[in-house]
C-alpha positions in Angstrom: -41.6 -7.9 -9.3 -38.0 -7.8 -11.1 -36.4 -4.7 -11.7 -37.8 -3.1 -15.3 -35.7 -3.5 -18.3 -36.6 -3.0 -22.2 -36.6 0.1 -24.4 -39.3 1.7 -22.6 -37.9 1.5 -19.1 -39.1 4.7 -17.0 -42.3 5.2 -18.9 -45.2 5.5 -16.7 -48.7 4.2 -17.9 -51.6 4.3 -16.1 -54.4 1.5 -17.8 -58.0 1.7 -16.8 -59.4 -1.5 -16.2 -60.8 -3.1 -19.4 -61.1 -6.3 -21.4 -59.6 -7.1 -24.6 -57.1 -4.9 -26.6 -56.7 -2.3 -23.8 -55.0 -4.9 -21.2 -53.1 -6.7 -24.1 -51.7 -3.1 -25.1 -50.9 -2.9 -21.3 -49.2 -6.1 -21.3 -46.9 -5.0 -24.4 -45.9 -2.0 -22.9 -45.0 -4.0 -19.6 -43.1 -6.2 -21.3 -41.0 -3.5 -23.2 -40.2 -2.3 -19.6 -42.9 0.3 -19.0 -44.2 0.8 -15.3 -47.9 -0.2 -16.0 -50.2 0.7 -12.9 -53.8 -0.8 -13.6 -56.4 0.9 -11.8 -59.1 -1.7 -10.9 -62.6 -1.5 -9.5 -63.5 -2.5 -6.0 -65.5 -5.4 -7.4 -64.0 -7.6 -10.2 -65.7 -7.5 -13.5 -66.1 -11.4 -14.8 -68.3 -11.0 -17.5 -70.1 -14.1 -16.0 -66.8 -16.5 -15.7 -64.6 -16.7 -12.7 -61.0 -16.9 -13.6 -57.8 -17.7 -12.0 -55.6 -14.9 -12.3 -52.1 -16.8 -12.8 -53.5 -17.4 -16.4 -54.5 -13.9 -17.2 -51.6 -13.2 -19.4 -52.7 -9.7 -20.3 -52.1 -8.7 -16.3 -48.2 -9.7 -16.1 -45.6 -7.3 -15.5 -48.3 -4.8 -14.0 -49.2 -3.2 -10.8 -52.7 -2.9 -9.4 -54.5 -0.1 -7.5 -57.9 -0.2 -6.2 -60.1 2.7 -6.8 -64.0 3.7 -6.9 -63.4 6.4 -9.2 -67.4 7.3 -8.3 -66.3 8.8 -5.2 -64.2 12.0 -4.5 -61.5 10.1 -3.1 -61.1 7.7 -6.0 -61.7 10.2 -8.6 -58.8 12.4 -6.9 -56.5 9.4 -6.8 -56.8 8.7 -10.6 -56.2 12.6 -11.5 -53.3 12.4 -9.1 -52.0 9.3 -10.9 -52.4 10.7 -14.4 -50.5 13.8 -13.2 -47.4 11.7 -13.1 -47.9 9.4 -16.0 -46.8 9.7 -19.6 -49.6 7.3 -21.0 -53.3 6.8 -20.1 -55.1 3.8 -21.3 -58.9 3.6 -21.5 -61.5 1.5 -23.3 -64.9 2.5 -22.1 -67.3 3.8 -24.6 -67.2 7.1 -25.8 -68.3 9.9 -23.2 -68.1 7.6 -20.0 -64.7 9.0 -18.8 -65.9 12.2 -19.7 -69.0 12.0 -17.2 -66.8 10.5 -14.5 -64.7 13.8 -14.8 -61.6 11.8 -16.2 -61.8 12.5 -19.6 -58.9 14.0 -21.8 -59.7 17.4 -20.4 -59.6 17.0 -17.1 -56.7 14.7 -17.3 -54.7 16.9 -19.4 -55.6 20.0 -17.6 -53.4 18.4 -14.8 -50.9 17.0 -17.1 -50.2 18.8 -20.2 -47.8 16.2 -21.6 -50.3 13.1 -21.1 -50.7 11.0 -24.0 -54.4 10.0 -23.7 -55.0 6.6 -25.7 -58.8 5.6 -26.1 -59.6 2.5 -27.4 -62.9 1.7 -28.8 -64.7 -0.5 -31.3 -66.6 2.3 -33.6 -64.2 5.5 -32.5 -65.1 8.4 -30.8 -67.3 10.0 -33.6 -69.8 8.7 -36.1 -73.3 7.5 -35.8 -72.3 3.9 -34.1 -70.0 5.5 -31.7 -71.8 4.8 -28.8 -73.2 1.3 -30.0 -72.3 -1.9 -28.4 -70.1 -4.6 -30.3 -67.5 -6.9 -30.3 -64.4 -7.9 -32.3 -67.0 -10.0 -34.6 -69.4 -6.7 -35.1 -66.2 -4.8 -36.2 -64.6 -7.1 -38.7 -68.0 -7.9 -40.3 -68.5 -4.1 -41.0 -65.0 -3.7 -42.6 -65.2 -6.3 -45.0 -62.5 -8.9 -43.3 -65.1 -11.2 -42.1 -66.8 -11.4 -45.4 -63.4 -12.6 -47.1 -62.7 -15.3 -44.6 -64.0 -18.7 -44.9 -65.3 -21.5 -47.5 -67.4 -20.0 -50.7 -70.7 -22.0 -49.8 -70.4 -21.8 -46.4 -70.9 -18.6 -43.8 -67.8 -16.6 -42.8 -65.6 -18.3 -40.4 -65.1 -16.3 -37.1 -61.2 -16.1 -36.9 -61.0 -16.0 -33.3 -60.9 -12.4 -31.9 -57.3 -11.8 -33.4 -58.3 -9.4 -36.1 -60.4 -6.5 -34.6 -59.7 -7.0 -30.9 -55.5 -7.3 -31.1 -54.6 -6.8 -34.8 -57.1 -3.8 -35.6 -57.4 -2.8 -32.1 -54.5 -3.2 -29.7 -51.8 -3.0 -31.9 -53.0 0.2 -33.4 -53.4 1.4 -29.6 -49.9 0.6 -29.1 -48.7 2.0 -32.2 -50.6 5.4 -31.7 -49.5 5.5 -28.1 -45.9 5.3 -28.6 -45.9 7.7 -32.0 -47.8 10.1 -29.4 -45.0 9.5 -26.7 -42.0 10.4 -29.3 -44.3 13.4 -30.2 -44.1 14.8 -26.7 -40.4 13.7 -26.0 -39.6 15.7 -29.3 -41.1 18.8 -27.7 -44.9 18.7 -28.6 -47.8 18.8 -26.5 -49.9 15.6 -25.1 -52.7 14.5 -27.1 -55.4 12.1 -27.6 -55.1 8.9 -29.5 -58.5 7.5 -30.9 -57.8 4.0 -31.8 -61.2 2.2 -33.3 -60.9 -1.3 -34.1 -62.9 -0.6 -37.6 -59.9 2.0 -38.3 -57.5 -0.7 -37.6 -58.9 -3.2 -39.3 -59.5 -1.4 -42.5 -55.7 -0.3 -42.1 -55.0 -4.3 -42.1 -57.0 -4.9 -45.2 -55.5 -2.0 -47.4 -53.3 -4.4 -49.5 -56.6 -6.4 -50.3 -58.9 -3.3 -50.7 -55.9 -2.2 -53.2 -56.1 -5.6 -55.1 -59.9 -5.7 -55.4 -59.8 -2.2 -56.9 -57.3 -3.2 -59.2 -59.5 -5.7 -60.4 -57.2 -8.3 -58.9 -59.3 -9.5 -56.1 -63.0 -11.2 -56.4 -65.2 -9.9 -53.5 -66.4 -13.6 -53.0 -65.1 -16.0 -50.4 -62.6 -18.7 -51.3 -61.7 -17.5 -54.9 -58.4 -15.7 -54.6 -54.7 -16.7 -54.1 -54.6 -16.0 -50.2 -58.1 -17.3 -49.3 -58.1 -20.8 -49.6 -58.9 -21.1 -53.4 -55.3 -21.7 -54.8 -54.1 -25.3 -54.5 -50.8 -24.0 -53.3 -51.9 -21.6 -50.5 -54.2 -23.5 -47.9 -54.6 -26.6 -45.9 -54.4 -30.1 -46.4 -55.5 -33.2 -44.4 -53.3 -36.3 -43.9 -54.0 -40.2 -43.4 -53.6 -39.6 -39.6 -56.3 -36.6 -39.5 -53.8 -34.0 -39.2 -53.3 -31.2 -41.5 -50.2 -29.8 -43.7 -50.3 -25.7 -44.5 -48.9 -25.0 -47.9 -47.7 -21.4 -48.6 -45.8 -22.2 -52.2 -46.4 -18.8 -53.7 -43.0 -18.3 -56.0 -42.6 -20.1 -58.6 -39.8 -22.4 -57.4 -41.5 -22.7 -54.4 -44.3 -24.4 -56.3 -42.1 -26.5 -58.3 -40.8 -27.6 -55.0 -44.4 -28.6 -53.7 -44.9 -30.3 -57.1 -41.7 -32.6 -56.6 -42.5 -33.7 -53.4 -46.1 -34.7 -54.3 -44.5 -36.8 -57.1 -45.9 -34.2 -59.8 -43.2 -32.5 -61.5 -42.7 -34.5 -64.3 -46.4 -34.4 -65.4 -48.2 -32.1 -67.7 -50.3 -29.6 -65.5 -52.1 -26.8 -65.9 -50.1 -23.2 -65.3 -49.7 -22.4 -61.3 -52.2 -19.3 -61.8 -54.9 -20.8 -64.0 -57.9 -20.1 -61.9 -60.2 -22.3 -63.8 -57.6 -25.5 -63.3 -57.4 -24.6 -59.3 -60.4 -26.8 -58.0 -59.3 -29.6 -59.8 -55.6 -29.1 -58.7 -56.7 -28.7 -55.0 -58.7 -32.0 -54.9 -55.7 -33.6 -56.6 -53.3 -32.3 -54.0 -56.0 -33.3 -51.6 -56.0 -36.7 -52.3 -52.1 -37.2 -52.4 -51.7 -35.6 -48.9 -54.6 -38.1 -47.6 -52.4 -41.0 -48.8 -49.7 -40.3 -45.9 -49.1 -39.2 -42.3 -48.3 -35.6 -41.1 -45.0 -37.1 -40.1 -44.2 -38.4 -43.8 -45.0 -35.3 -45.4 -42.8 -33.3 -43.2 -39.5 -35.4 -43.8 -40.5 -35.3 -47.6 -40.6 -31.5 -47.6 -37.8 -31.3 -45.0 -35.2 -28.9 -46.4 -36.8 -28.0 -49.5 -38.4 -24.8 -50.2 -41.9 -26.0 -50.6 -43.3 -23.8 -47.8 -44.9 -26.7 -46.2 -45.7 -26.7 -42.2 -47.7 -28.6 -39.6 -50.9 -27.2 -38.5 -50.0 -27.3 -34.6 -52.4 -27.7 -32.0 -52.0 -25.4 -28.6 -50.8 -28.5 -26.9 -48.1 -29.1 -29.5 -46.4 -25.5 -29.6 -44.1 -25.9 -26.7 -42.5 -28.8 -28.3 -41.8 -27.4 -31.8 -38.1 -27.5 -32.2 -37.8 -23.9 -33.8 -40.2 -22.1 -31.0 -38.3 -24.2 -28.3 -35.0 -22.9 -29.6 -35.7 -19.3 -29.9 -37.1 -19.5 -26.1 -40.8 -18.5 -27.4 -42.0 -19.6 -24.2 -41.3 -18.5 -20.6 -42.2 -20.9 -17.4 -43.2 -18.9 -14.5 -45.2 -20.5 -11.5 -45.6 -23.6 -13.5 -47.5 -21.4 -16.5 -46.2 -21.2 -19.8 -46.3 -17.7 -21.2 -45.7 -16.5 -24.7 -42.1 -14.8 -24.8 -42.2 -11.2 -24.8 -41.8 -9.4 -28.6 -40.4 -8.0 -30.6 -37.0 -8.6 -29.5 -34.1 -5.7 -28.8 -30.5 -6.4 -29.2 -29.4 -3.7 -26.4 -32.7 -3.3 -24.3 -34.2 -7.0 -23.9 -37.7 -7.1 -22.9 -38.7 -9.5 -20.0 -41.9 -10.5 -18.1 -41.1 -8.7 -14.9 -43.8 -10.5 -12.7 -46.5 -12.9 -13.1 -50.0 -11.2 -13.5 -50.9 -8.9 -10.9 -53.3 -9.4 -7.8 -56.1 -6.7 -7.9 -54.6 -4.4 -5.6 -51.5 -6.2 -4.5 -49.1 -3.9 -2.6 -51.0 -0.7 -3.7 -49.2 1.1 -1.1 -46.0 0.6 -2.3 -47.1 1.4 -5.7 -48.6 4.3 -4.9 -45.5 5.6 -3.1 -43.2 5.0 -6.1 -45.5 7.3 -8.1 -45.4 9.9 -5.0 -49.1 9.7 -4.8 -50.5 9.2 -1.2 -53.2 6.7 -0.4 -56.9 8.1 0.0 -57.7 9.7 3.0 -61.1 7.5 3.4 -61.4 4.0 2.0 -62.8 3.7 -1.5 -66.5 2.7 -1.6 -67.1 -0.7 -2.1 -71.0 -1.3 -2.2 
């Protein structure tokens, strides 16, 4: 592992093994310089899938210690690490950590300055708190899923970006960093209750405001940002690729019309919603006449806000992403580069995704913790 750099150098984070937003948050903290130690179960949890650790990007820059917390030795090991940590991250269902004797009261009794970050779908309280679920359930319950997709079809699933990572991991990241600042300002450690439903509703705040102001229709594909507007959406091209258009401002819309050869024609006003369906069909017919490369050449250097819809295999070749170094190669694998960027304390990927339990003795020594006197249980 490279020496740590970044604005969070010196921050110690204990991450309980989990899926989804917790390891993503740990990755972000590790990229920014934190020393993230993941507590792994003796037996790997695969969710029915065997995975090559090289491609588990959420595990990069971390270290791993195996501990069976159902044994006295494993339980005490985690408490000893929590005693020396600044942050603990966990993503189990409410009450599980308490039953293991590793809940907030247990850990804060050993370390009153600890920031205890809890990630769940429904939150630590409420009638659904202990219900199972995944990203799709949380964004369905908060209105986000209802708003995405074509008008006459079922809602479209937006990967698991909104609940797991936008409304979940990013919320947890912001919460624990705010709590760390509180501690470093002389405050006490505390519990951060980060729920995906809470974070998704926070992401939906602008839309909810527009809806209550009468500016947003509660129907899919009937608003200016949900694919109804002809100036904000995607269009197919002659070579079966797609173009993304985001010409919202009047001068951007004018540039779009000029590129499409429509600037001299009498047309409905840009925000005439009754005219949107016909204008969308007209734009679609024009875009279908030429290839994606043709349209990129037409709009190059203009303010029309036109971009290609890239596949995953095309990303590393895009000139802007390549020039900014948005991908970092490590052991022959392309990783998305750390973000955001810092002018004085640049982030780095300290190491490839951690192998479970690798170099655990050295990790424990760094944290001033002795190895358990007896092996962890592995039944």
